[in-house]
C-alpha positions in Angstrom: -2.8 34.5 -6.4 -5.4 37.1 -6.5 -4.8 40.5 -4.9 -7.4 39.8 -1.9 -5.8 36.5 -1.4 -2.2 38.3 -1.3 -3.6 40.6 1.4 -4.7 37.9 3.6 -1.8 35.4 3.0 -0.6 33.9 6.4 2.8 34.4 7.8 5.2 31.7 8.9 3.7 31.4 12.3 0.1 31.1 11.0 1.2 28.9 8.2 2.5 26.4 10.7 -0.7 26.6 12.8 -3.2 26.2 9.9 -0.9 23.2 8.6 -1.4 21.5 12.0 -5.0 22.1 11.9 -5.5 20.8 8.5 -3.5 17.5 9.5 -5.6 17.3 12.6 -8.9 17.4 10.6 -7.6 14.6 8.4 -6.8 12.8 11.6 -10.1 13.4 13.0 -11.7 11.8 9.9 -9.3 8.7 10.2 -10.0 8.3 13.8 -13.8 8.4 13.4 -13.5 5.6 10.5 -11.1 3.5 12.5 -13.2 3.5 15.7 -16.5 3.1 14.1 -16.0 0.7 11.1 -17.4 -2.9 11.3 -15.0 -4.9 9.3 -11.7 -6.2 10.3 -9.8 -4.7 7.4 -10.9 -1.2 8.5 -10.9 -1.4 12.4 -8.1 -3.7 12.6 -5.9 -3.5 9.5 -6.3 0.2 9.0 -6.7 -0.1 5.1 -8.3 3.4 4.6 -7.3 6.9 3.9 -8.9 10.4 4.8 -7.8 13.5 2.8 -8.6 17.3 2.4 -8.4 18.8 -1.1 -8.9 22.3 -2.3 -12.0 23.5 -4.3 -9.9 23.1 -7.5 -9.4 19.4 -6.7 -5.6 19.8 -5.4 -4.4 17.4 -2.5 -3.9 19.5 0.6 -3.6 17.2 3.7 -3.5 13.5 4.1 -2.1 12.9 7.5 -1.2 9.1 8.0 -3.1 7.8 4.8 -1.9 5.2 2.5 0.1 6.7 -0.3 -1.3 4.2 -2.9 -4.7 5.6 -2.0 -4.2 9.3 -2.0 -1.0 10.7 -4.0 -3.0 10.6 -7.4 -6.6 9.7 -7.4 -8.6 11.9 -4.9 -7.9 14.8 -7.3 -9.3 12.8 -10.2 -12.3 11.6 -8.4 -13.3 15.2 -7.3 -12.8 16.2 -10.9 -15.4 13.5 -11.8 -17.7 14.8 -9.2 -17.4 18.3 -10.8 -17.9 17.0 -14.2 -21.1 15.0 -13.3 -22.4 17.5 -10.9 -21.5 21.0 -11.8 -23.8 22.5 -9.3 -22.9 21.4 -5.7 -24.8 22.1 -2.5 -24.1 21.7 1.2 -25.5 18.3 2.2 -24.2 16.7 -0.9 -22.3 13.5 -0.5 -21.0 11.2 -3.4 -20.2 7.4 -3.6 -17.5 6.8 -6.0 -15.4 3.5 -6.8 -14.9 3.7 -10.7 -11.5 2.6 -11.7 -12.0 4.4 -15.0 -12.5 7.8 -13.3 -9.7 8.1 -10.7 -10.2 5.4 -8.3 -7.7 2.7 -7.3 -10.0 -0.3 -7.5 -13.7 -1.3 -7.1 -13.3 -2.6 -3.5 -12.2 0.9 -2.3 -15.4 2.8 -1.8 -14.8 6.7 -1.5 -17.2 9.0 0.2 -16.8 12.6 -1.2 -18.2 15.7 0.3 -17.9 19.2 -1.0 -17.5 21.9 1.6 -19.9 24.7 0.7 -19.6 27.8 2.9 -22.6 29.8 4.2 -22.6 31.9 1.0 -22.9 28.8 -1.2 -19.4 28.8 -2.4 -17.4 25.5 -2.8 -14.2 26.0 -0.5 -12.8 22.3 -0.2 -13.4 18.8 -0.7 -13.1 15.8 2.0 -12.6 12.3 0.9 -12.7 9.1 2.7 -11.4 5.9 1.1 -12.2 2.5 2.7 -11.3 -1.0 1.4 -14.4 -3.1 1.5 -14.3 -6.6 2.8 -16.7 -7.4 0.0 -17.9 -5.2 -3.0 -20.3 -7.5 -4.8 -17.6 -9.4 -6.7 -18.6 -12.6 -8.6 -16.6 -14.5 -5.9 -15.9 -13.6 -2.2 -12.9 -11.6 -2.7 -12.1 -8.1 -3.3 -9.0 -9.1 -5.3 -9.8 -11.2 -8.3 -6.6 -11.6 -10.6 -8.0 -14.3 -12.8 -10.7 -12.7 -14.4 -10.7 -11.5 -18.0 -12.7 -8.4 -17.5 -15.0 -6.1 -15.5 -18.0 -8.3 -16.2 -16.4 -11.5 -14.9 -15.0 -9.5 -12.0 -18.6 -8.4 -11.1 -18.2 -5.5 -8.9 -20.7 -2.9 -8.5 -19.3 0.3 -9.9 -20.4 3.9 -9.0 -19.3 7.0 -10.8 -19.7 10.2 -8.8 -23.2 8.7 -7.5 -25.1 11.1 -5.2 -25.7 9.2 -2.1 -26.8 12.0 0.1 -28.6 15.2 -0.8 -29.3 17.8 1.9 -27.9 15.2 4.3 -30.5 12.6 3.5 -29.3 9.2 2.3 -30.6 7.8 -0.8 -31.7 4.5 0.4 -32.4 3.1 -3.2 -28.6 2.8 -3.6 -28.1 1.5 -0.1 -30.8 -1.3 -0.8 -29.1 -2.1 -4.0 -25.7 -2.6 -2.3 -27.1 -4.8 0.4 -28.9 -7.0 -2.0 -25.5 -7.6 -4.0 -23.0 -7.6 -0.9 -22.5 -10.9 0.7 -22.3 -9.3 4.3 -24.9 -6.4 4.1 -24.9 -5.5 7.8 -21.1 -5.3 7.9 -21.0 -3.1 4.7 -23.7 -0.8 6.2 -21.5 -0.4 9.4 -18.5 0.5 7.3 -20.6 2.8 5.1 -21.8 4.7 8.2 -18.1 4.9 9.4 -17.1 6.4 6.1 -20.1 8.9 6.0 -19.4 10.0 9.5 -15.7 10.4 8.7 -16.4 13.0 5.8 -19.0 14.8 7.7 -16.6 15.3 10.6 -14.2 16.8 8.1 -16.8 18.9 6.6 -18.0 20.4 10.1 -14.3 21.1 11.0 -13.4 22.9 7.7 -16.7 24.9 8.1 -15.6 25.9 11.7 -12.0 26.7 10.6 -13.2 28.8 7.7 -15.6 30.8 10.1 -12.8 31.2 12.7 -10.1 32.6 10.5 -11.7 33.4 7.2 -11.8 31.7 3.9 -9.4 34.2 2.1 -6.7 33.3 4.8 -7.1 29.7 4.0 -7.0 30.2 0.3 -3.9 32.1 0.9 -2.6 29.3 3.0 -3.1 26.6 0.3 -1.2 28.6 -2.2 1.7 29.3 0.1 1.8 25.7 1.4 2.0 24.3 -2.1 4.9 26.7 -2.9 6.7 25.7 0.1 6.2 22.2 -0.6 7.6 22.6 -4.1 10.6 24.2 -2.8 11.4 21.4 -0.4 11.0 18.9 -3.3 13.3 21.0 -5.5 16.0 20.9 -2.6 15.7 17.2 -2.2 16.0 16.5 -5.9 19.0 18.7 -6.1 20.7 16.3 -3.6 20.5 13.5 -6.1 22.8 12.7 -9.1 21.4 13.5 -12.5 21.1 10.7 -14.9 18.7 8.2 -16.5 18.0 4.5 -15.5 15.8 1.9 -17.4 15.0 -1.0 -15.3 12.6 -4.1 -15.9 10.6 -5.9 -13.4 8.1 -8.8 -13.9 4.9 -10.1 -12.2 4.9 -13.9 -11.9 2.8 -16.0 -14.4 -0.9 -15.9 -13.5 -4.0 -17.9 -14.9 -4.5 -16.4 -18.4 -1.1 -14.9 -18.4 1.4 -17.8 -18.8 4.5 -15.7 -19.3 3.9 -13.1 -16.5 3.8 -9.4 -17.0 7.0 -7.4 -17.7 7.1 -3.9 -16.5 9.6 -1.3 -17.9 10.4 1.7 -15.9 12.2 4.7 -17.5 13.5 7.1 -14.7 15.2 10.4 -15.4 16.5 12.6 -12.7 17.3 16.2 -13.8 18.9 18.2 -10.8 19.3 21.4 -13.0 15.7 21.5 -13.7 14.8 19.9 -10.4 12.6 17.4 -12.0 12.1 13.7 -12.0 10.2 12.0 -15.0 9.0 8.5 -14.9 7.9 7.1 -18.2 5.7 4.0 -18.1 4.4 4.3 -21.7 6.6 1.4 -23.2 4.7 -1.4 -21.5 2.0 -4.0 -22.6 -1.6 -3.0 -23.3 -4.2 -4.0 -20.8 -4.1 -7.7 -20.0 -7.1 -9.9 -19.8 -6.8 -10.3 -16.0 -7.4 -8.3 -13.0 -4.0 -7.1 -12.4 -4.3 -4.0 -14.7 -3.5 -0.7 -12.9 -5.7 2.5 -13.1 -4.5 5.9 -13.8 -4.4 6.7 -10.1 -2.5 3.6 -8.9 0.1 3.8 -11.9 1.0 7.4 -11.3 0.8 6.8 -7.4 3.0 3.9 -7.7 5.6 5.8 -9.6 5.4 8.8 -7.2 5.9 6.3 -4.1 9.1 5.0 -5.7 10.1 8.7 -5.8 9.3 9.7 -2.2 10.9 6.5 -0.9 13.9 7.3 -3.2 14.6 10.8 -2.2 14.5 9.9 1.6 13.5 13.3 2.8 10.8 13.5 5.3 10.7 17.4 5.1 9.0 16.9 1.7 5.3 17.0 2.1 3.3 14.8 -0.3 0.8 17.3 -1.7 0.0 19.0 -5.1 2.8 21.5 -4.4 5.7 18.9 -4.3 4.0 16.9 -7.1 4.8 19.9 -9.5 8.3 18.7 -9.8 7.4 15.2 -10.8 6.2 14.0 -14.4 4.6 10.7 -14.6 4.1 9.7 -18.1 1.2 7.0 -19.0 -0.8 6.0 -22.0 -4.3 4.8 -22.5 -5.0 1.1 -22.6 -1.7 0.0 -20.9 -1.6 -2.3 -18.0 0.3 0.2 -16.1 -1.4 3.2 -17.5 -4.9 4.3 -18.2 -7.4 1.4 -18.5 -9.8 1.2 -21.0 -13.3 -0.2 -20.1 -14.1 -3.0 -19.5 -10.6 -4.0 -18.5 -10.4 -5.3 -15.0 -8.5 -3.6 -12.3 -9.4 -5.6 -9.4 -5.9 -5.8 -8.0 -4.9 -2.4 -9.0 -3.5 -1.3 -5.6 -1.0 -4.1 -4.9 0.9 -6.7 -7.2 1.5 -4.9 -10.6 1.6 -1.3 -8.8 4.7 -2.8 -6.9 6.5 -3.7 -9.9 6.3 0.1 -10.8 7.4 1.4 -7.3 10.2 -1.0 -6.7 12.1 -0.2 -10.0 11.6 3.4 -9.4 13.2 3.4 -6.0 16.0 1.0 -7.2 16.6 3.3 -10.0 17.2 6.3 -7.7 19.5 3.9 -5.7 21.7 3.1 -8.6 21.9 6.8 -9.7 22.7 8.1 -6.3 24.6 6.8 -3.5 23.0 7.1 -0.2 19.4 7.3 -1.6 16.8 5.1 -3.0 15.9 1.5 -1.7 16.0 -2.1 -2.7 12.7 -3.8 -3.7 10.0 -4.4 -1.2 8.7 -8.0 -0.9 5.9 -8.8 -3.6 2.6 -9.2 -2.0 -0.8 -11.1 -1.5 0.3 -14.6 -0.2 -2.3 -16.7 1.8 -1.3 -14.9 5.0 -3.1 -11.9 3.7 -6.0 -13.8 1.9 -9.6 -13.0 1.7 -11.4 -15.4 4.0 -15.2 -16.3 4.0 -17.8 -18.7 5.2 -20.6 -19.1 7.8 -19.8 -18.6 11.5 -21.1 -21.4 13.8 -20.8 -19.1 16.9 -23.0 -16.4 15.3 -26.2 -18.2 14.1 -24.2 -19.5 11.1 -24.2 -16.0 9.5 -22.1 -15.3 6.5 -18.7 -13.6 7.1 -16.0 -12.2 4.7 -13.0 -10.4 5.5 -9.4 -9.8 4.3 -6.8 -10.8 7.0 -3.2 -9.6 7.6 -1.9 -12.6 9.3 1.5 -13.1 7.8 3.1 -10.4 5.6 6.4 -8.4 5.8 8.5 -7.4 3.0 10.4 -3.9 3.9 13.3 -3.2 1.7 16.7 -2.2 2.9 17.8 1.2 2.5 20.8 3.3 2.9 20.4 3.9 6.6 18.0 1.1 7.9 17.1 -2.5 7.8 13.8 -3.3 6.0 10.6 -2.6 7.9 9.3 -6.0 9.3 5.6 -5.0 9.1 5.8 -3.0 5.8 3.2 -5.4 4.1 4.0 -3.8 0.7 5.5 -0.9 -1.1 2.1 0.9 -1.9 0.7 1.2 1.7 4.3 2.4 3.1 3.7 0.3 6.2 0.6 2.3 7.2 -1.7 -0.8 7.3 -1.4 -3.1 10.4 -0.7 -6.5 11.0 -3.7 -8.3 12.6 -3.5 -9.6 16.2 -4.0 -13.3 16.1 -6.3 -13.2 19.2 -8.4 -10.4 17.5 -8.7 -12.4 14.3 -9.7 -15.4 16.3 -12.3 -13.4 18.1 -13.7 -11.8 14.9 -14.1 -15.2 12.8 -14.3 -18.9 13.4 -10.6 -19.4 12.5 -7.6 -20.6 14.6 -4.0 -19.4 13.7 -1.7 -22.4 14.4 1.6 -20.7 13.8 3.1 -17.6 13.0 7.0 -16.9 12.8 9.8 -15.3 10.9 11.5 -17.8 8.4 15.3 -17.8 8.7 17.9 -17.0 6.0 15.0 -15.3 3.7 16.2 -11.7 4.2 17.6 -9.8 1.1 21.3 -9.7 2.4 22.9 -6.3 2.4 24.8 -3.7 4.3 21.3 -3.0 5.4 19.2 -6.2 4.9 15.6 -6.5 3.8 12.8 -7.8 6.1 12.8 -11.6 6.2 9.6 -13.8 5.2 7.0 -14.7 7.7 5.4 -18.0 7.9 1.7 -18.5 8.9 -0.7 -21.3 9.1 -4.3 -21.1 10.0 -7.6 -22.8 9.5 -11.2 -23.2 10.1 -12.6 -23.5 13.8 -16.0 -24.6 15.0 -16.8 -27.5 12.6 -17.5 -25.2 9.5 -15.5 -24.9 6.2 -13.3 -21.9 5.5 -12.9 -20.4 2.2 -9.3 -18.6 1.3 -8.9 -16.6 -1.9 -5.5 -14.9 -2.5 -3.4 -13.6 -5.4 0.3 -14.3 -4.4 3.0 -12.6 -6.5 6.8 -13.4 -5.9 6.7 -17.1 -5.9 9.3 -17.1 -8.8 10.7 -13.6 -9.1 12.0 -12.4 -5.7 12.3 -8.7 -4.3 15.6 -7.4 -6.0 18.4 -5.8 -4.1 20.0 -2.6 -4.7 23.8 -1.5 -5.0 25.1 -5.1 -4.4 22.4 -6.2 -2.0 20.8 -9.7 -2.3 17.3 -10.7 -3.3 14.6 -11.3 -0.6 13.0 -14.8 0.0 10.2 -15.9 -2.4 6.5 -16.4 -1.3 4.8 -19.7 -1.1 1.2 -21.0 -0.8 0.4 -24.6 0.4 -2.2 -26.7 2.3 -1.6 -28.9 5.2 -4.2 -31.8 4.7 -6.0 -33.5 7.7 -3.5 -36.3 7.7 -0.6 -33.8 8.1 1.0 -34.0 4.6 1.6 -30.7 2.8 0.7 -29.9 -0.8 1.7 -26.9 -2.6 -0.9 -24.5 -4.3 -0.9 -22.4 -7.3 0.1 -18.6 -6.7 -3.5 -17.5 -7.5 -6.0 -19.7 -6.2 -9.1 -20.2 -4.0 -9.5 -23.1 -1.7 -12.2 -24.4 0.8 -10.6 -25.7 3.8 -12.4 -28.5 5.8 -12.0 -28.9 9.4 -8.6 -30.2 10.1 -7.1 -28.7 7.0 -4.7 -25.6 7.3 -3.6 -22.8 4.9 0.3 -22.4 4.8 1.8 -18.9 3.8 5.2 -17.8 3.4 5.4 -14.1 2.5 8.2 -12.6 0.5 11.3 -11.2 2.0 12.5 -7.5 1.1 15.6 -7.0 -1.1 18.9 -5.7 0.7 20.9 -2.5 0.1 24.6 -2.6 -0.3 27.2 -5.4 0.0 26.4 -7.8 2.7 30.2 -8.0 3.7 29.9 -4.4 4.6 27.1 -4.9 7.3 28.0 -3.9 10.7 29.1 -7.4 12.5 27.0 -6.4 15.5 23.9 -6.2 13.3 24.8 -9.8 12.0 25.1 -11.0 15.5 21.8 -9.4 16.5 20.1 -11.3 13.6 21.7 -14.4 14.7 20.5 -14.0 18.2 16.8 -13.5 17.0 17.1 -16.7 14.9 16.5 -14.7 11.7 19.7 -15.9 10.0 21.7 -19.1 10.4 25.4 -19.3 11.4 26.2 -20.7 8.0 24.7 -17.8 6.3 26.4 -15.3 8.6 29.6 -16.9 7.6 29.0 -17.4 3.8 27.1 -14.2 2.9 28.0 -11.8 5.4 31.6 -12.9 6.3 30.9 -13.0 10.0 32.2 -15.8 12.3 30.9 -16.2 15.7 31.7 -18.2 18.9 29.1 -20.0 21.2 25.5 -20.9 20.2 22.0 -19.3 20.2 20.7 -22.4 22.2 23.1 -21.6 25.1 22.7 -17.9 24.9 26.4 -17.2 24.6 26.8 -15.9 21.0 29.9 -13.6 20.5 31.6 -12.2 17.7 34.8 -14.0 16.5 36.8 -10.8 15.5 39.9 -12.7 14.1 37.9 -15.3 11.9 35.5 -12.4 10.6 38.6 -10.3 9.7 40.0 -13.2 7.7 36.7 -13.9 6.1 36.1 -10.2 5.0 39.5 -10.0 3.8 38.6 -12.8 1.2 41.0 -15.4 2.8 38.3 -18.2 3.4 40.8 -21.1 2.9 42.8 -19.6 5.8 39.7 -19.3 7.8 38.8 -23.1 7.4 42.4 -24.1 8.2 42.5 -22.1 11.4 
């Protein structure tokens, strides 16, 4: 810290006030994007993030952003901007989506604006990352798992491309995008929403600097990082020291007949207050779109750590990150990709096979911490739909839907979050409103409900699976592309908890018959045909026999578990029936079952 910064370092009250202002700026950026975006994946599902970084590219404020977008990546992308554009001016804005230079995957378009003060000095960066409904891929999906490389993937790649100079947009680049992207008007609306978001952030930071002084803000950043690091030290020292190596695996995929194993080596050193996650002993980049980027590999491990320490007082920023060491290598499927490896699905499937073992490892090391595994992702209930809209002059449409997805993991203190979606977004994305989806697109959702007996059983259970069924409406066909994981390998439990239900993809034909579909597939539904999706359930935490019987009774009343499962798995007996609305706990039989005297229970 410079002497001048020390003289203007804020006191405790000022720290709290500036922290609130920084978070408010990030939220203003988010609100701008959410309320002005055109595509449903942004204005309904909320698949975007907005952050503030320091001039030396350190994450400072993220508000309610998605962790797989923001923990690592914004720093690397701002570094790329400085590398390619060492002289920055007010009015500059950069479009970046390169998976080889810090981004998550090509479908996440990032707007990056350097915040330059009135003296021409770089003070901050603001960044908005927005998932695109279409990014120019070779097929109408932003997730192509079954491609062998970037060229087959087909996405437009932008590396710190100057999209604005002196606040004037480079329309050469805009026309290039509009010529390649299937829904150019929708993309343009989302482009303007993202651009408005970062310009709002720039304006607010300039106003804040003028109001309280740039040296005060520099002092704030240093102290905020130090404070956050101290909170992380305290959180780590509540854990138990040790090392755990866990192996997870992605299901087999086209071109990957044996699936992709992922080994996660987790070491907690409470004396040094440090957590190390080593991902280097894993396969090289694979000939498919599942490879992670440096940003998503490191972020995935860090998400597992933050999920594991279970301390909301620890702010996720560059200060708390000082106590975390994520070790990756080049040309590794869960490391640093080497061009032209495809990273089309880098935010979700394989990333969750990094996050889940990390949080499970912490659970195995430290009683009362960690989590079970969150359910694997990308069933047809969150597929990418496309076609032509007969109610809108037969115009093309494309969007990712979040119709049926659950997956929350059991924790030491709570049941799994029903609308978690997956580990990487931490429940920050939204489940779609059926009515809104049907208004936006020519589809009809025929059914959405919870599947009973699919939760990962435990003292605190995982979220159950969700059934969804939808299809085209209006006489036209509907194309659905999806990349489902978890059809074979379910979400694992922790500390004696059970596994969650597996996912499934199927199609109901016009005659009513149902045929199973491959886990990674694209299908064009004709009128009268429906897509069927089972999302994966989350793993349970702790022994099911230690679950509070009142919680079991609640799940029975909701129809989430059967009477047989309550008896066999949880050791809970009931009287009455759900149909008659008179369920009640059979205390005597429950005590017998939980004492392990099941034969006596049957005789009684």
